[in-house]
Wavefront OBJ file of the C-alpha trace (Angstrom):
o trace
v -75.557 -106.051 -54.004
v -71.899 -105.563 -54.909
v -69.914 -102.739 -53.374
v -69.228 -100.100 -56.027
v -65.642 -100.375 -57.213
v -64.709 -96.697 -56.662
v -65.876 -96.963 -53.027
v -63.834 -100.114 -52.470
v -60.802 -98.488 -54.044
v -61.196 -95.457 -51.779
v -61.373 -97.687 -48.720
v -58.203 -99.498 -49.779
v -56.450 -96.168 -50.386
v -57.505 -94.878 -46.962
v -56.324 -98.096 -45.329
v -52.948 -97.860 -47.080
v -52.557 -94.227 -46.011
v -53.376 -95.133 -42.412
v -50.861 -97.982 -42.470
v -48.194 -95.672 -43.846
v -48.945 -93.115 -41.134
v -48.748 -95.752 -38.380
v -45.321 -96.813 -39.614
v -44.041 -93.223 -39.687
v -45.446 -92.603 -36.205
v -43.623 -95.717 -35.004
v -40.338 -94.325 -36.356
v -40.965 -91.044 -34.530
v -41.662 -92.949 -31.304
v -38.397 -94.893 -31.674
v -36.443 -91.682 -32.292
v -37.923 -90.028 -29.202
v -37.603 -93.028 -26.894
v -34.170 -94.278 -27.966
v -32.359 -91.411 -29.706
v -28.948 -93.073 -29.432
v -30.022 -96.398 -30.942
v -30.250 -97.425 -34.571
v -33.891 -97.642 -35.633
v -34.623 -101.294 -36.447
v -37.213 -101.999 -39.132
v -38.365 -105.088 -37.223
v -39.180 -102.988 -34.154
v -40.897 -100.304 -36.228
v -43.032 -102.935 -37.933
v -43.943 -104.562 -34.621
v -44.885 -101.221 -33.045
v -47.004 -100.316 -36.078
v -48.758 -103.697 -36.056
v -47.577 -104.683 -39.533
v -45.109 -107.132 -40.992
v -41.536 -106.240 -41.920
v -42.402 -106.985 -45.547
v -45.189 -104.385 -45.422
v -42.687 -101.696 -44.394
v -40.459 -102.601 -47.327
v -43.430 -102.846 -49.691
v -44.475 -99.276 -48.858
v -41.062 -97.612 -48.546
v -38.725 -99.845 -50.565
v -35.780 -99.897 -48.135
v -34.389 -98.129 -45.054
v -33.313 -95.136 -47.122
v -36.815 -94.837 -48.550
v -38.294 -95.072 -45.058
v -36.141 -92.247 -43.739
v -36.687 -90.155 -46.844
v -40.404 -90.459 -46.116
v -39.788 -89.560 -42.459
v -37.904 -86.433 -43.520
v -40.587 -85.348 -45.989
v -43.398 -86.060 -43.533
v -41.566 -84.241 -40.761
v -41.187 -81.120 -42.889
v -44.859 -81.258 -43.773
v -45.963 -81.646 -40.146
v -43.553 -78.984 -38.914
v -44.707 -76.353 -41.383
v -41.980 -76.264 -44.041
v -44.494 -74.631 -46.385
v -44.347 -71.571 -44.115
v -40.548 -71.522 -44.444
v -40.773 -71.539 -48.237
v -43.463 -68.863 -48.241
v -41.277 -66.632 -46.062
v -38.551 -66.534 -48.725
v -40.946 -65.025 -51.269
v -41.664 -61.867 -49.256
v -40.796 -58.913 -51.572
v -39.289 -57.003 -48.627
v -35.821 -58.588 -48.420
v -35.207 -57.798 -44.743
v -38.687 -58.927 -43.784
v -38.144 -62.090 -45.833
v -34.975 -62.861 -43.878
v -36.685 -62.327 -40.523
v -39.720 -64.342 -41.573
v -37.503 -67.127 -42.862
v -35.581 -67.297 -39.592
v -38.793 -67.319 -37.557
v -40.439 -69.986 -39.719
v -37.288 -72.121 -39.607
v -37.042 -71.829 -35.815
v -40.739 -72.671 -35.424
v -40.232 -75.740 -37.608
v -37.273 -76.873 -35.497
v -39.153 -76.241 -32.245
v -42.184 -78.235 -33.416
v -40.086 -81.384 -33.900
v -36.991 -80.735 -31.796
v -36.598 -84.187 -30.228
v -37.079 -86.063 -33.499
v -34.713 -83.757 -35.394
v -32.054 -84.023 -32.689
v -32.210 -87.807 -33.018
v -32.109 -87.720 -36.811
v -29.082 -85.413 -36.939
v -27.275 -87.597 -34.401
v -28.238 -90.823 -36.170
v -26.989 -89.471 -39.499
v -23.464 -89.997 -38.177
v -24.192 -93.574 -37.126
v -26.313 -94.638 -40.096
v -25.080 -92.505 -43.032
v -26.452 -94.745 -45.766
v -30.090 -94.451 -44.668
v -30.492 -91.532 -42.280
v -27.546 -89.529 -43.612
v -29.060 -89.357 -47.073
v -32.363 -88.061 -45.720
v -30.606 -85.377 -43.667
v -28.458 -84.386 -46.642
v -31.588 -83.831 -48.719
v -33.173 -81.757 -45.939
v -30.056 -79.632 -45.718
v -29.944 -79.195 -49.490
v -33.405 -77.631 -49.321
v -32.303 -75.299 -46.520
v -29.228 -74.225 -48.499
v -31.356 -73.389 -51.527
v -33.559 -71.256 -49.302
v -30.496 -69.469 -47.887
v -29.199 -68.760 -51.354
v -32.537 -67.224 -52.347
v -32.605 -65.045 -49.216
v -29.019 -63.883 -49.790
v -29.695 -63.115 -53.453
v -32.815 -61.163 -52.483
v -30.874 -59.109 -49.946
v -28.187 -58.364 -52.537
v -30.706 -57.389 -55.207
v -32.406 -55.017 -52.761
v -29.076 -53.401 -51.858
v -29.369 -54.578 -48.257
v -25.953 -56.243 -47.951
v -22.921 -54.364 -46.671
v -20.543 -53.306 -49.447
v -17.861 -55.715 -48.246
v -20.179 -58.746 -48.116
v -20.680 -60.966 -51.158
v -23.721 -63.126 -51.840
v -21.651 -66.245 -51.097
v -20.499 -64.799 -47.773
v -24.065 -63.818 -46.901
v -25.207 -67.339 -47.743
v -22.540 -68.773 -45.421
v -23.697 -66.596 -42.506
v -27.354 -67.408 -43.141
v -26.490 -71.105 -43.477
v -24.704 -71.080 -40.123
v -27.312 -69.126 -38.202
v -30.318 -70.991 -39.617
v -28.884 -74.408 -38.729
v -30.579 -76.770 -36.311
v -27.497 -76.686 -34.084
v -27.645 -72.881 -33.784
v -31.300 -73.150 -32.827
v -30.737 -75.987 -30.373
v -27.847 -74.302 -28.561
v -30.153 -71.427 -27.658
v -33.487 -73.235 -27.322
v -32.398 -76.369 -25.481
v -29.000 -75.320 -24.177
v -30.032 -71.875 -22.942
v -33.750 -72.460 -22.440
v -34.806 -69.687 -24.817
v -38.258 -69.612 -26.383
v -38.650 -70.078 -30.126
v -39.545 -66.400 -30.514
v -36.467 -65.316 -28.572
v -34.220 -67.610 -30.613
v -35.602 -66.281 -33.891
v -35.091 -62.685 -32.764
v -31.516 -63.367 -31.633
v -30.570 -65.126 -34.865
v -32.164 -62.407 -37.005
v -30.246 -59.702 -35.134
v -27.034 -61.668 -35.606
v -27.677 -61.767 -39.361
v -28.409 -58.041 -39.488
v -25.319 -57.115 -37.498
v -23.084 -59.448 -39.522
v -23.987 -58.804 -43.137
v -26.624 -56.095 -43.593
v -26.005 -52.440 -44.295
v -27.092 -50.009 -41.559
v -30.563 -48.574 -42.091
l 1 2 3 4 5 6 7 8 9 10 11 12 13 14 15 16 17 18 19 20 21 22 23 24 25 26 27 28 29 30 31 32 33 34 35 36 37 38 39 40 41 42 43 44 45 46 47 48 49 50 51 52 53 54 55 56 57 58 59 60 61 62 63 64 65 66 67 68 69 70 71 72 73 74 75 76 77 78 79 80 81 82 83 84 85 86 87 88 89 90 91 92 93 94 95 96 97 98 99 100 101 102 103 104 105 106 107 108 109 110 111 112 113 114 115 116 117 118 119 120 121 122 123 124 125 126 127 128 129 130 131 132 133 134 135 136 137 138 139 140 141 142 143 144 145 146 147 148 149 150 151 152 153 154 155 156 157 158 159 160 161 162 163 164 165 166 167 168 169 170 171 172 173 174 175 176 177 178 179 180 181 182 183 184 185 186 187 188 189 190 191 192 193 194 195 196 197 198 199 200 201 202 203 204 205 206 207
C-alpha cells in the first residue's frame, strides 16, 4: 500500500524544519562558544550534521543565514511581547511595558546578542545587515512610543517627539541593558525599572 502523498509531504516538511532548526542551533552554539571568531559555514554545517550545500540551499548565503538567526532569535526571545507593549493605550504604561519587554528579550538571549553585536563590526556584510534590520525594528517601536507619549500630552513642553525618540533609542539599546545587567550584575527587573525611571525623569512631564 502506497503512503498517502499528503502524509509524505508532511514528513518531508517536518524533516526540513528540523534541519533548519539544527542549523540555527549550531550558529547559536558557535556564537556562545567562540564569540570573538567569525562563524564559519563549514563548521556550522558539520555541527548540524549536514553538508555545506544544505546550509546554502536553505538560507541562500551567509547574509540569509544571519537574517534567519536574527528573526528566529526575536521569536524565541519574545519580540511579540515587545510589539504588544507598544499598543497599550496608556502611553506611560506602554513605555514601561516596552522597556520591560525589551529588557526581558535581551536577558533571554544575552550571550548570543552580545556576540552578534560584536561580530557586526567584524563581518558587516552578513552579520551587520542582520543587526541593522533588528535595530530598524527597534527604532520604529521607539518612534511609536514617543508619538504616543506626545499625543497623550505626557512629554515635557521643551521635548520634541524626535528628542524623545533619541532618549528612548539610547535607553532601550542592548548596550544600555548590558552595562547594567552584565556590568553591574542587576536583574532584568531592576534594569527595566532603572531605564524606565531614566526615561520619565528625562522627557516626561511631572504627574
